[in-house]
Backbone bond lengths (Angstrom), bond angles and torsions (degrees), N, CA, C in turn:
res aa  C-N    CA-C-N  psi(-1)  N-CA   C-N-CA  omega(-1)  CA-C   N-CA-C  phi
1 M - - - 1.407 - - 1.447 113.35 -
2 R 1.399 118.56 147.96 1.419 124.75 -177.96 1.492 110.03 -96.10
3 L 1.301 115.94 119.64 1.415 124.57 -170.89 1.551 115.71 -117.38
4 F 1.374 119.32 145.77 1.390 119.78 174.72 1.527 106.96 -146.64
5 V 1.282 123.88 158.45 1.452 128.04 173.63 1.550 112.00 -105.51
6 A 1.307 117.90 130.19 1.542 117.50 -169.25 1.428 110.02 -143.89
7 V 1.405 108.70 164.64 1.457 119.90 168.23 1.472 106.63 -118.65
8 Y 1.321 116.03 129.19 1.508 119.80 178.49 1.607 106.01 -105.55
9 P 1.372 110.65 128.18 1.475 113.57 166.65 1.492 115.68 -62.87
10 P 1.326 125.87 155.95 1.449 124.59 178.18 1.506 109.87 -67.86
11 D 1.302 116.75 156.83 1.499 124.85 -177.58 1.507 110.51 -49.83
12 G 1.384 115.97 -48.02 1.539 119.92 -179.94 1.514 112.76 -56.78
13 V 1.307 117.27 -39.65 1.408 120.59 178.64 1.520 113.65 -67.04
14 R 1.348 116.37 -43.21 1.388 120.60 176.66 1.487 114.70 -66.78
15 R 1.338 116.87 -32.93 1.471 120.63 179.51 1.445 112.01 -72.60
16 D 1.390 115.31 -31.03 1.471 119.45 172.25 1.530 112.46 -61.45
17 L 1.246 113.06 -46.78 1.611 118.33 176.61 1.406 110.54 -60.46
18 R 1.331 118.25 -44.55 1.507 118.66 -172.72 1.592 106.74 -68.97
19 R 1.327 117.33 -38.78 1.426 115.73 179.18 1.580 109.29 -55.33
20 R 1.269 116.94 -47.08 1.445 124.57 173.35 1.495 113.51 -49.32
21 L 1.339 116.38 -48.20 1.432 118.80 -167.35 1.536 107.21 -82.94
22 D 1.415 114.71 -30.40 1.440 113.82 179.96 1.681 107.17 -70.52
23 A 1.211 118.01 -29.03 1.520 115.57 179.96 1.474 104.69 -74.44
24 A 1.285 126.09 -31.78 1.473 128.04 175.85 1.524 110.96 -63.62
25 V 1.213 117.98 -36.54 1.487 120.17 -174.79 1.517 118.55 -107.00
26 A 1.405 114.35 12.29 1.438 124.63 -170.87 1.600 104.24 -59.71
27 G 1.435 111.66 132.54 1.413 115.69 176.35 1.446 117.49 82.06
28 R 1.439 114.80 -4.27 1.489 115.44 -173.73 1.497 105.74 -117.80
29 R 1.247 119.78 160.08 1.483 127.60 178.37 1.595 107.98 -94.02
30 V 1.430 108.81 80.55 1.397 119.30 175.14 1.619 110.99 -122.31
31 R 1.241 114.74 128.94 1.506 118.31 -172.52 1.533 108.49 -99.03
32 L 1.309 118.13 107.45 1.437 118.60 175.22 1.463 109.64 -89.51
33 T 1.272 119.20 164.41 1.514 122.19 175.74 1.512 111.29 -76.14
34 G 1.281 120.42 150.96 1.495 121.95 179.58 1.541 111.49 -59.93
35 I 1.356 112.25 134.26 1.397 117.88 179.86 1.506 115.74 -58.85
36 E 1.376 116.79 -24.27 1.451 119.05 178.50 1.561 112.39 -76.13
37 K 1.359 113.95 -9.37 1.482 112.81 175.56 1.522 112.15 -100.08
38 W 1.274 119.60 0.04 1.487 120.38 177.73 1.518 112.74 -66.53
39 H 1.363 116.66 113.83 1.362 123.60 176.47 1.512 110.66 -152.90
40 V 1.222 114.04 170.93 1.535 123.10 174.75 1.431 110.75 -105.12
41 T 1.284 119.22 114.05 1.487 124.59 179.55 1.563 108.17 -75.50
42 L 1.332 117.69 118.50 1.470 119.47 175.05 1.442 110.40 -93.87
43 A 1.343 116.15 -30.38 1.543 116.31 177.11 1.480 105.29 -155.79
44 F 1.344 119.40 141.53 1.378 123.86 172.73 1.569 106.91 -109.75
45 L 1.314 116.18 129.96 1.400 124.21 -173.74 1.586 105.95 -101.58
46 G 1.367 118.73 -34.76 1.428 116.35 -174.91 1.540 109.79 83.25
47 E 1.348 115.01 -153.64 1.494 117.79 -177.34 1.533 113.10 -75.27
48 V 1.265 114.76 127.79 1.441 123.84 -179.96 1.546 106.89 -132.83
49 A 1.355 114.88 125.04 1.465 118.29 175.14 1.534 112.65 -55.37
50 P 1.272 120.35 147.06 1.510 123.27 -177.71 1.485 107.87 -59.96
51 E 1.278 121.66 -35.99 1.554 120.45 177.49 1.407 114.82 -70.71
52 G 1.369 121.50 -10.15 1.468 125.56 169.27 1.483 112.34 -84.31
53 R 1.155 123.86 -11.10 1.536 122.50 -173.83 1.646 106.36 -62.67
54 P 1.222 125.88 -41.85 1.443 117.83 -175.28 1.520 109.62 -63.67
55 E 1.267 121.97 -39.34 1.417 125.07 171.69 1.394 117.00 -54.64
56 V 1.372 116.87 -39.90 1.464 121.43 179.40 1.537 108.52 -70.80
57 E 1.276 120.27 -38.80 1.460 127.13 177.50 1.484 108.78 -63.09
58 R 1.391 119.68 -42.57 1.374 123.44 -179.75 1.622 111.29 -63.10
59 A 1.299 110.60 -40.39 1.546 118.78 -178.18 1.601 105.35 -62.35
60 L 1.287 113.38 -48.85 1.453 120.38 -175.12 1.495 113.32 -66.95
61 A 1.265 118.71 -28.04 1.417 126.34 177.73 1.528 108.86 -67.25
62 T 1.337 119.36 -22.77 1.536 117.88 -179.00 1.523 109.55 -88.22
63 V 1.296 119.23 -0.09 1.507 121.80 179.00 1.579 107.81 -82.62
64 Q 1.367 111.99 128.99 1.486 117.27 178.20 1.550 104.52 -89.48
65 V 1.343 110.52 98.92 1.528 115.55 173.03 1.480 115.31 -66.13
66 P 1.235 125.30 120.81 1.550 124.75 -177.78 1.467 108.66 -75.28
67 R 1.270 118.22 70.79 1.465 126.11 -179.65 1.548 110.14 -49.09
68 G 1.219 118.09 140.98 1.525 121.79 -179.07 1.519 116.93 90.29
69 R 1.312 115.06 -13.60 1.476 117.44 -178.22 1.570 108.18 -61.75
70 E 1.319 110.69 130.62 1.620 115.91 -179.81 1.514 106.89 -73.47
71 L 1.253 108.42 136.08 1.521 120.62 176.70 1.543 108.87 -126.62
72 R 1.403 118.71 152.50 1.442 121.05 178.93 1.512 106.75 -155.10
73 I 1.335 109.98 141.43 1.445 117.20 170.80 1.480 109.07 -83.72
74 R 1.361 119.81 120.70 1.459 123.95 -176.22 1.483 111.93 -146.83
75 G 1.343 113.98 126.84 1.646 114.75 173.45 1.555 107.34 75.63
76 G 1.214 112.63 -171.96 1.374 126.30 -177.44 1.480 121.74 -167.54
77 G 1.258 122.68 -172.56 1.305 127.55 -176.74 1.512 117.90 174.01
78 G 1.273 123.49 -164.18 1.376 121.61 177.21 1.544 109.89 -154.18
79 F 1.299 111.24 168.40 1.483 119.98 168.88 1.525 104.09 -110.15
80 G 1.289 111.98 97.84 1.578 115.12 -171.56 1.447 109.35 54.96
81 R 1.338 114.36 -148.42 1.477 119.09 -179.28 1.444 113.59 -103.53
82 R 1.396 114.15 17.93 1.499 122.24 175.81 1.421 120.86 -99.09
83 V 1.263 115.48 -21.59 1.531 121.36 178.56 1.490 109.31 -135.46
84 T 1.379 120.32 135.56 1.444 123.28 172.42 1.583 104.82 -117.98
85 W 1.249 119.68 130.45 1.343 125.80 -179.66 1.530 122.02 -130.74
86 A 1.279 117.32 152.13 1.464 121.73 175.36 1.550 110.08 -93.93
87 G 1.162 120.93 131.47 1.458 124.34 -177.27 1.548 114.38 -78.43
88 V 1.351 117.55 154.67 1.495 119.70 -179.77 1.417 106.85 -129.64
89 D 1.334 117.58 123.70 1.458 125.76 173.75 1.523 108.16 -94.16
90 G 1.378 113.28 156.44 1.380 119.57 177.97 1.512 120.70 130.18
91 Q 1.285 118.34 21.50 1.515 122.46 172.58 1.502 111.01 62.72
92 L 1.374 115.93 47.69 1.463 117.33 177.38 1.563 111.51 -83.67
93 G 1.321 116.35 -11.65 1.470 118.85 178.97 1.515 119.04 -54.14
94 E 1.375 112.80 -42.01 1.442 116.00 177.18 1.584 114.51 -72.01
95 V 1.372 114.18 -27.72 1.486 118.75 178.24 1.515 105.87 -72.11
96 A 1.431 119.82 -40.68 1.377 117.68 175.36 1.588 114.98 -65.60
97 A 1.280 113.89 -39.04 1.502 118.60 175.87 1.533 113.58 -58.09
98 D 1.331 115.21 -45.36 1.419 123.32 175.16 1.531 110.54 -59.06
99 V 1.302 121.18 -52.27 1.389 127.12 177.11 1.423 112.96 -51.70
100 R 1.388 116.07 -51.98 1.459 120.97 -179.37 1.533 111.14 -63.35
101 A 1.367 113.92 -41.89 1.560 116.00 -178.95 1.467 108.65 -63.27
102 A 1.342 119.00 -42.70 1.521 119.85 179.19 1.564 111.16 -57.72
103 L 1.230 114.66 -42.98 1.509 122.46 179.68 1.487 109.82 -59.76
104 V 1.294 115.54 -53.31 1.421 124.11 -175.78 1.607 110.53 -60.65
105 A 1.383 109.41 -45.88 1.488 114.27 179.61 1.531 115.30 -62.86
106 A 1.387 111.41 -19.99 1.462 113.95 178.19 1.503 112.20 -93.77
107 G 1.412 113.75 -1.02 1.584 117.45 -179.46 1.419 108.13 81.31
108 L 1.303 119.89 28.73 1.503 123.94 174.60 1.382 111.59 -103.74
109 P 1.354 113.10 158.88 1.495 116.52 -177.49 1.627 109.67 -76.55
110 S 1.327 113.20 150.57 1.421 114.75 171.08 1.569 107.96 -162.21
111 D 1.300 121.11 146.95 1.339 124.71 -171.19 1.620 107.76 -73.41
112 D 1.344 114.38 154.86 1.484 114.93 175.33 1.476 109.45 -118.90
113 K 1.316 120.73 33.80 1.477 125.85 173.41 1.490 109.91 -71.58
114 P 1.350 120.15 147.91 1.400 118.68 173.10 1.511 107.79 -62.53
115 F 1.367 112.09 141.81 1.497 120.71 -176.20 1.601 110.96 -85.43
116 T 1.339 112.43 120.20 1.400 121.42 176.79 1.518 109.43 -121.93
117 P 1.343 119.14 100.40 1.443 118.15 -172.27 1.605 112.95 -69.04
118 H 1.267 117.13 110.47 1.507 126.29 -174.56 1.406 112.77 -152.28
119 L 1.461 110.66 163.08 1.510 119.83 171.60 1.571 102.52 -116.33
120 T 1.335 115.75 121.82 1.472 119.18 166.81 1.517 116.60 -63.71
121 V 1.352 114.96 111.06 1.404 117.37 -177.58 1.559 115.94 -98.86
122 M 1.355 115.96 -19.60 1.423 121.70 168.79 1.522 109.63 -161.12
123 Y 1.403 108.44 157.22 1.523 118.41 177.50 1.442 109.52 -99.39
124 A 1.316 118.73 56.98 1.451 126.23 179.32 1.498 108.63 -169.24
125 H 1.277 115.29 -179.15 1.488 120.96 174.49 1.572 103.94 -114.78
126 D 1.294 112.70 144.13 1.394 125.59 175.57 1.472 117.43 -155.07
127 D 1.378 119.81 107.18 1.307 123.87 -179.36 1.387 125.40 -43.70
128 R 1.391 119.99 -38.27 1.283 127.20 174.27 1.506 117.25 -70.20
129 V 1.279 113.99 -38.79 1.509 121.39 173.90 1.511 108.37 -62.31
130 R 1.332 116.98 -53.19 1.409 121.77 178.85 1.558 110.11 -53.83
131 A 1.271 118.32 -47.22 1.483 120.94 -179.08 1.536 109.17 -60.80
132 A 1.297 116.40 -41.76 1.517 117.88 -177.33 1.588 110.88 -67.08
133 L 1.302 113.04 -32.94 1.413 118.98 176.28 1.460 119.77 -70.58
134 E 1.455 111.63 -35.92 1.427 114.44 179.74 1.560 117.19 -61.77
135 E 1.411 110.02 -29.96 1.408 113.81 179.77 1.530 118.42 -98.18
136 Y 1.407 112.05 6.53 1.376 121.50 -165.96 1.621 104.44 -88.22
137 E 1.325 113.63 142.81 1.518 124.13 171.33 1.568 104.23 -148.08
138 G 1.274 113.63 103.73 1.508 123.82 173.78 1.455 116.38 -72.58
139 P 1.343 110.07 169.07 1.547 115.15 171.48 1.466 114.87 -60.89
140 A 1.280 113.63 148.75 1.469 116.89 175.42 1.582 111.36 -74.21
141 W 1.297 116.77 159.22 1.451 123.55 168.80 1.535 110.28 -145.94
142 Q 1.241 112.22 166.09 1.544 119.22 176.27 1.528 113.66 -99.64
143 L 1.313 116.61 132.88 1.342 124.41 174.87 1.589 106.45 -61.55
144 D 1.258 121.91 123.66 1.371 118.15 175.87 1.624 117.59 -126.33
145 R 1.376 113.62 -10.26 1.441 116.25 -177.84 1.469 107.91 -166.38
146 I 1.414 119.49 166.53 1.404 122.84 164.63 1.628 103.78 -120.01
147 E 1.304 115.94 157.98 1.384 120.13 -176.01 1.521 113.95 -130.66
148 L 1.324 116.94 141.45 1.527 124.81 179.04 1.623 97.58 -95.07
149 V 1.345 115.41 120.37 1.438 121.13 -177.27 1.557 110.46 -119.11
150 R 1.314 116.77 142.20 1.445 123.34 177.39 1.655 104.62 -105.84
151 S 1.345 112.84 129.25 1.420 116.84 173.76 1.490 108.82 -88.77
152 D 1.256 119.13 110.09 1.480 120.86 -178.42 1.565 112.65 -86.09
153 P 1.353 116.33 154.86 1.418 120.94 167.18 1.525 114.14 -50.49
154 G 1.345 120.03 137.72 1.351 122.23 -173.48 1.540 115.15 87.98
155 G 1.236 119.39 0.02 1.490 123.08 170.03 1.518 117.76 92.07
156 T 1.405 116.80 8.78 1.490 121.08 -176.49 1.586 107.77 -87.37
157 Y 1.288 116.61 153.48 1.409 119.06 172.67 1.538 113.04 -115.55
158 T 1.296 122.84 141.88 1.381 125.21 -179.04 1.564 108.11 -125.89
159 T 1.161 117.88 129.73 1.590 123.45 177.48 1.486 105.47 -82.25
160 L 1.336 118.64 124.41 1.420 122.22 -176.74 1.561 109.36 -106.82
161 W 1.316 117.82 -24.00 1.505 121.14 -179.76 1.570 105.68 -157.14
162 A 1.232 110.53 146.09 1.528 119.83 171.95 1.478 112.82 -136.18
163 G 1.269 112.73 136.73 1.552 112.27 177.79 1.526 110.65 -159.17
């Protein structure tokens, strides 16, 4: 199963961003990713055998999540012309580093890509979406947990563990 560790903004925060983006693409054929998928990936594990899940959960349980840390969706950018994202402010870099370190210490896989806190809002480039994101500052929310998520065939996500 394909696994990753994520932080999900609350529904109201994601809806606020979606309203902003819907206004930017009104009347145009632009495909945004589903709001239910908007998350910040802290670590990507890739394929993990089902029997490895308890070990992943034990490793994640050692991470001290700084609950109450203020986060906010602000600005945006892209990875080339293939991905457009909304940025996330709030010092998630050390949380991602702690998650990755816990996974590595347990002998588990973890990506080593540089961490860029973001929500992927579309798998394409669109100038109006990028412009809407540049000026966007969403409502603040408090970090309250991290989640172990399975990426299912067909593109759905299932939370397996939260702590």
